[in-house]
C-alpha positions as CSV (number, residue, x, y, z in Angstrom):
1,M,-47.7,-139.8,-75.1
2,R,-47.2,-136.7,-76.3
3,H,-50.3,-134.3,-77.0
4,L,-50.3,-132.3,-80.5
5,D,-49.7,-128.7,-78.9
6,D,-47.0,-130.0,-76.8
7,P,-43.7,-127.7,-77.7
8,E,-41.7,-130.9,-77.7
9,S,-44.1,-132.6,-80.2
10,P,-42.3,-133.2,-83.8
11,R,-45.8,-131.5,-85.3
12,A,-44.9,-128.5,-83.0
13,R,-41.3,-128.2,-83.6
14,A,-42.1,-128.4,-87.5
15,G,-44.2,-125.4,-87.3
16,K,-41.9,-123.3,-85.1
17,T,-40.4,-120.2,-87.1
18,P,-36.7,-120.5,-86.6
19,P,-34.9,-117.5,-84.7
20,P,-33.7,-114.8,-87.2
21,V,-29.6,-114.9,-88.0
22,P,-27.7,-111.9,-87.0
23,L,-26.8,-109.8,-90.0
24,G,-23.2,-109.9,-89.4
25,A,-22.9,-114.0,-88.9
26,S,-24.8,-114.2,-92.4
27,M,-22.1,-111.9,-93.9
28,R,-19.3,-113.5,-92.3
29,G,-20.7,-117.3,-93.4
30,A,-20.7,-115.7,-97.1
31,G,-18.3,-115.6,-99.6
32,T,-14.7,-117.6,-99.0
33,P,-14.2,-119.4,-95.6
34,G,-12.0,-116.9,-93.6
35,C,-11.7,-113.8,-95.8
36,A,-14.5,-111.3,-94.9
37,P,-15.7,-109.0,-97.9
38,G,-14.8,-105.8,-95.9
39,R,-11.0,-106.8,-95.5
40,R,-11.0,-108.0,-99.4
41,T,-12.4,-104.5,-100.6
42,G,-9.7,-102.9,-98.1
43,A,-7.0,-105.1,-99.6
44,A,-8.0,-104.2,-102.9
45,R,-8.0,-100.6,-102.3
46,A,-4.7,-100.4,-100.7
47,L,-2.9,-102.6,-104.2
48,W,-4.6,-99.9,-106.3
49,V,-3.0,-96.9,-104.0
50,S,0.1,-98.6,-104.2
51,I,0.2,-99.0,-107.7
52,L,-1.0,-95.3,-108.8
53,L,1.6,-94.3,-106.4
54,A,4.4,-96.0,-107.9
55,L,3.0,-94.5,-111.6
56,V,3.2,-91.1,-110.1
57,L,7.0,-91.5,-108.6
58,A,7.9,-93.1,-111.9
59,Q,6.5,-90.2,-113.9
60,L,8.4,-87.8,-111.4
61,G,11.3,-89.9,-111.5
62,C,11.2,-89.6,-115.3
63,G,10.9,-85.8,-115.1
64,F,14.0,-85.2,-113.2
65,Q,15.7,-87.4,-115.4
66,L,15.1,-85.7,-118.5
67,R,15.7,-82.1,-117.0
68,G,19.4,-83.6,-115.4
69,A,20.1,-84.3,-119.2
70,V,20.6,-80.8,-119.9
71,E,24.4,-80.8,-120.1
72,I,26.2,-77.5,-120.0
73,P,30.1,-77.6,-119.2
74,A,31.2,-76.2,-115.6
75,Q,32.7,-73.5,-117.1
76,L,29.8,-71.9,-119.1
77,S,27.7,-72.0,-115.8
78,P,26.0,-70.0,-114.5
79,V,23.6,-69.0,-118.0
80,H,21.9,-65.8,-118.5
81,V,18.6,-66.5,-120.5
82,Q,17.7,-63.0,-122.4
83,A,14.5,-62.2,-124.0
84,G,11.9,-59.2,-124.9
85,G,9.7,-58.7,-122.3
86,G,6.8,-61.3,-121.7
87,S,8.9,-64.2,-124.0
88,A,6.7,-67.3,-122.9
89,V,10.2,-69.1,-124.5
90,R,12.2,-67.6,-122.0
91,L,9.5,-68.6,-119.1
92,A,9.7,-72.1,-120.3
93,L,13.7,-72.3,-120.5
94,L,14.2,-71.1,-116.8
95,D,11.5,-73.6,-115.7
96,Q,13.5,-76.7,-118.2
97,L,17.1,-75.2,-116.2
98,A,15.1,-75.1,-112.7
99,G,15.6,-78.8,-112.1
100,T,19.5,-79.4,-113.3
101,A,22.9,-78.5,-112.0
102,V,23.1,-75.7,-114.2
103,G,23.1,-72.2,-112.5
104,V,21.0,-69.5,-113.9
105,T,21.7,-65.8,-113.2
106,E,19.6,-62.5,-114.0
107,K,22.6,-60.6,-114.4
108,P,24.4,-60.8,-117.9
109,T,27.6,-59.4,-116.3
110,E,27.8,-62.4,-114.4
111,A,26.9,-65.2,-116.8
112,K,29.6,-67.5,-118.7
113,L,26.7,-68.4,-121.3
114,I,24.1,-66.1,-122.6
115,L,21.3,-67.6,-124.3
116,R,19.4,-65.1,-126.2
117,I,15.7,-65.7,-127.7
118,L,16.1,-63.1,-130.8
119,S,12.7,-63.4,-131.8
120,E,9.2,-65.3,-131.3
121,Q,6.6,-64.9,-134.0
122,R,3.2,-66.2,-134.0
123,T,1.0,-66.7,-137.2
124,S,-1.4,-68.5,-138.8
125,R,-3.1,-69.6,-142.0
126,V,-5.9,-71.1,-143.2
127,V,-5.8,-74.8,-144.3
128,A,-9.6,-75.5,-144.9
129,V,-12.9,-73.9,-146.1
130,D,-16.7,-75.1,-146.1
131,S,-18.7,-74.4,-149.8
132,N,-19.9,-71.2,-148.2
133,G,-16.4,-69.4,-147.8
134,R,-16.4,-70.6,-143.6
135,V,-13.0,-71.5,-142.2
136,L,-13.1,-75.0,-141.1
137,A,-9.5,-75.1,-139.9
138,Y,-6.0,-73.1,-139.2
139,E,-2.4,-74.0,-138.9
140,L,-0.6,-72.3,-135.8
141,I,2.7,-71.5,-136.5
142,Y,5.4,-70.5,-133.7
143,L,8.5,-69.0,-135.4
144,V,11.5,-69.1,-132.9
145,S,15.1,-67.6,-133.5
146,F,17.9,-68.1,-130.8
147,D,21.6,-67.9,-130.5
148,A,24.4,-67.9,-127.7
149,I,27.4,-65.8,-126.8
150,G,30.0,-65.6,-124.2
151,P,30.9,-63.1,-121.6
152,D,33.0,-61.3,-124.0
153,G,30.2,-61.1,-127.0
154,G,32.2,-64.0,-128.8
155,Q,29.7,-66.5,-130.7
156,V,29.3,-69.6,-128.7
157,V,26.2,-70.9,-130.6
158,P,25.1,-69.4,-134.2
159,S,21.6,-67.8,-134.8
160,Q,19.2,-70.6,-135.7
161,A,15.6,-70.6,-136.7
162,F,12.9,-73.0,-136.6
163,E,9.0,-73.2,-136.5
164,L,6.2,-75.5,-134.7
165,V,2.8,-75.7,-136.5
166,R,-0.1,-77.2,-135.3
167,N,-3.6,-77.4,-136.9
168,F,-6.4,-75.5,-135.2
169,D,-9.8,-76.5,-135.9
170,N,-12.9,-73.8,-135.7
171,P,-15.5,-75.4,-133.9
172,D,-19.0,-73.6,-133.5
173,V,-17.7,-72.6,-130.1
174,E,-18.1,-69.1,-128.4
175,V,-15.3,-66.9,-129.4
176,L,-13.5,-66.9,-125.6
177,G,-13.6,-70.9,-125.7
178,K,-11.7,-70.5,-129.1
179,Q,-9.2,-68.1,-127.4
180,L,-8.6,-70.1,-124.4
181,E,-7.8,-73.3,-126.5
182,E,-5.5,-71.0,-128.8
183,A,-3.6,-70.0,-126.0
184,M,-3.1,-73.5,-124.5
185,I,-1.6,-74.4,-128.0
186,Y,0.8,-71.5,-127.8
187,E,1.9,-72.4,-124.1
188,D,2.6,-76.1,-125.6
189,F,4.6,-74.3,-128.5
190,A,6.8,-72.6,-125.7
191,R,7.6,-75.8,-123.8
192,D,8.5,-77.2,-127.0
193,A,10.8,-74.6,-128.0
194,A,12.6,-74.5,-125.2
195,D,13.0,-78.5,-125.4
196,R,14.1,-78.0,-128.9
197,I,16.6,-74.7,-127.9
198,L,18.3,-77.5,-125.2
199,M,18.6,-80.1,-127.5
200,R,20.8,-77.7,-130.3
201,L,22.7,-76.4,-127.2
202,R,23.8,-79.7,-125.9
203,A,24.6,-80.8,-129.7
204,V,26.7,-77.7,-130.6
205,L,28.6,-77.7,-127.0
206,R,29.2,-81.4,-127.5
207,E,30.8,-80.9,-131.2
208,T,33.0,-77.6,-129.8
209,R,33.9,-79.5,-126.7
210,P,37.8,-79.7,-126.3
211,E,38.9,-83.4,-125.8
212,D,40.2,-84.6,-122.8
């Protein structure tokens, strides 16, 4: 016969507090059997990193492919880009050509093709005002003209001009913020202008290329 205070008696065992379970053991026992949450988190993070890396590489690949599409016949390379001092379009063109097989030279006497930026003009016009005459929006306009000549001065691409236009709201912000936003728009204009010039150059050279 067991006494009530006997540690082996049923009443004593019922009143006994179970020992604490280690934290690591409780975590291992939760969730999907055989797969720790830490491992699942690490696997998910690795998957996202792989996806982001693939997207970045795809973007880079697309960029190189577009730049490589600048088709200028070998007999017209190297190219010299001629423009006034501080020309944003010239810098954008050089940046575009840097990723291609087209040679670029700083010396006009060495060039087989001279691409000339004849003019770059910035202008704007008001497109919206409020009842008090306050300007609400502008149109920013970028006018560009260009041509291309051979080393003998003969015309390879006739003079052409185009304009780029974009709306520019007049928000209630400080003047410096407006100036920065406007400067960014004109940087985009320069890149767009470089793209258009190279597209037109390719089109003209394709039309005038002799048949094989």
